[in-house]
N, C-alpha and C positions, 0 to 999 in steps of 0.2 A: 505493500498500501505505499508505504513513503518513497520507494521508489518511484511510484507512480503519479504522485506530487509534487516528486523534487524532478519529472523529467517537464514533467509540466512545467511548475514553474521557471526551468531553463527556458524551453520553446516560448513561453513570455515574454521572458527577458531579453530572447532572441529580437525576436516583434523588434521592428522601427517604430519610437515616438511620432503621435501623426501633428503633432504641436503645428511642425512650418504648414501641414494642409489647412488645420484652421486657421491659422492667419494669415493665409493665400487668402482664403474665401472668403473669411471676414473682410479684411481688405477689400477685393474686390469689390462687396457689395454696399460696405463703404464711398469708396471712392466713385461708385456711381452711382449711391441715391445722391450724395452732394452736390454730384454732378446738375447731374439729371432736372434737379431742386435750383440748384443757379440759375439754370437757362432755364426751364420755365416763369421763374420770378419776376427774371431781366427781359425777355421776351412775352410776358402773358399776364401777368398781374394786373389789375386794374382795366386793362390793355382789350381784349381779343381771345378767344378760344379756339382752339384746334379741331374739325370734326371728320374724322377718319369710318366710316358707318358707324354702328353703334357706341362707339370711342370717341368721346373729348375730352381732349386735354386742356386741361384748363385750374387755375389755383384756387382753393380753398384752401384757410386756414381752421390746424382742430387743435382746441385747446384741451380737448380730453382724450381715452383711451380709440379704443377701438371704435368705429362707429360713433364717434363725437360721444363716449359715454361718460361719464362723470367730468361734465367738462367743469369742474369746480374744484376738481385734484389735482390739477394740473403737477403741483411742490410732490405730492405722493406718486404721480407718477415717474419723475425726475429720481425718485430716492428706490425704487422699486426697477428702474433701465440701469440705476448704477451697483445696485444689489444683483442683475441679470449680469449683468460686466462680470463682478468678482467671482460670483461661483461659476461663472464660463470657465475665470481664465485658473479657477482655482483647480475645476476637473480636468484641464486640457494638462495639467504634470502628469496624467497617468494614463492619458488614452492612448490607445493603439490600435483603436475599429475607422476605417476609413469611412465608415459608415457614418457616425459618430462621429468624426472631426468635420467629416459635410456640413450632416444635422447642425452641432452646434455652433460653427464657424457662420452658418447663414442667420441663426439665431443672435450671435453676438454683430454682427456686420450690421442685422438691423435693428438692435437694442441700439449699437454705438448711433448708427443714422440718424436713429428719432430720440437718441439724447442729445445728439449735436442739435438740433433745431432748438429742444425743451434747452437748451445753456446759452444759445446765440442769440435767437430770433427775437424779436419783440415779444411782452409788453418788457420781461426782462429776465435776467439770472434765474433758471429754476424754474420760467412759470411759459415761458416762449411756447408760443403757438406749431405743429407740427406741418409743416407745408404738404398738402396732397393735390397729386393732380389729375391720375388716372382714373378718368369717370367712366361706366361701360352703360348706366343709366339702369341699369340693374339691381347694384351692388351699391352702396357706397365709397365716394373715392378715397383713393392708395397712393401709396408711393414705392417705390423699389425698397425701402428699407420695411414696410408691412408686410413684400412679398416674398423677405429675404423670412423675418416670421415667421411667416403660415407655412411656407415652404421646409424648410425647417424644423418646425415643431407637427406639422406632418412623416416627415421621415422619421425627429423621434416617436413619436405612436407606433409605427410599424419597427421599427428595432426595437423596439419595448415588444410590442405584440408579438412578433422572431425570437425573443427571449435572448439576444446580444446585447454584452457587456458592454463598458469602457473600455475594456484591455481587449475584445476581437473574440471572447470565450461566450460560448451559448453555454446557459443555462437551462437543465430542463424544470420543470413547474410539477411539482408533485399534487396530481391529484384529488 
């Protein structure tokens, strides 16, 4: 039994950490989010909107959470984003799963993108409104960061249902 555990532990330590993948995915989401928000604010805010079939690209400001929920709790959402970022950074030290690296990278990039808005946009630090601009007219408007959060969250749920651990191993759940 000990030999099996030792072999499994040695195999796990031989797997490369996936921190770099997580960081790269987060950086891509964050940069895309910032660039698209800068572009839409500079080009479209207060002036016009672009229409591509059902897709409208127009600037809206969201002081709340998803779907403008809890608009008076902007400071709380700022703190939650900081906590989420801290937890992901802490978990990344033992990350060896490609799937979890992608999931957490998307979540980290998305949380960071919306946190940048909360910290730097009006009406003030920690109370800034998030810029949303993608509107399919059947769903509340959103941005690149929101997309990263949703896709990362869905991937996390899928990995959890498949019993994939952060270290890449699979656990079997007793019935």
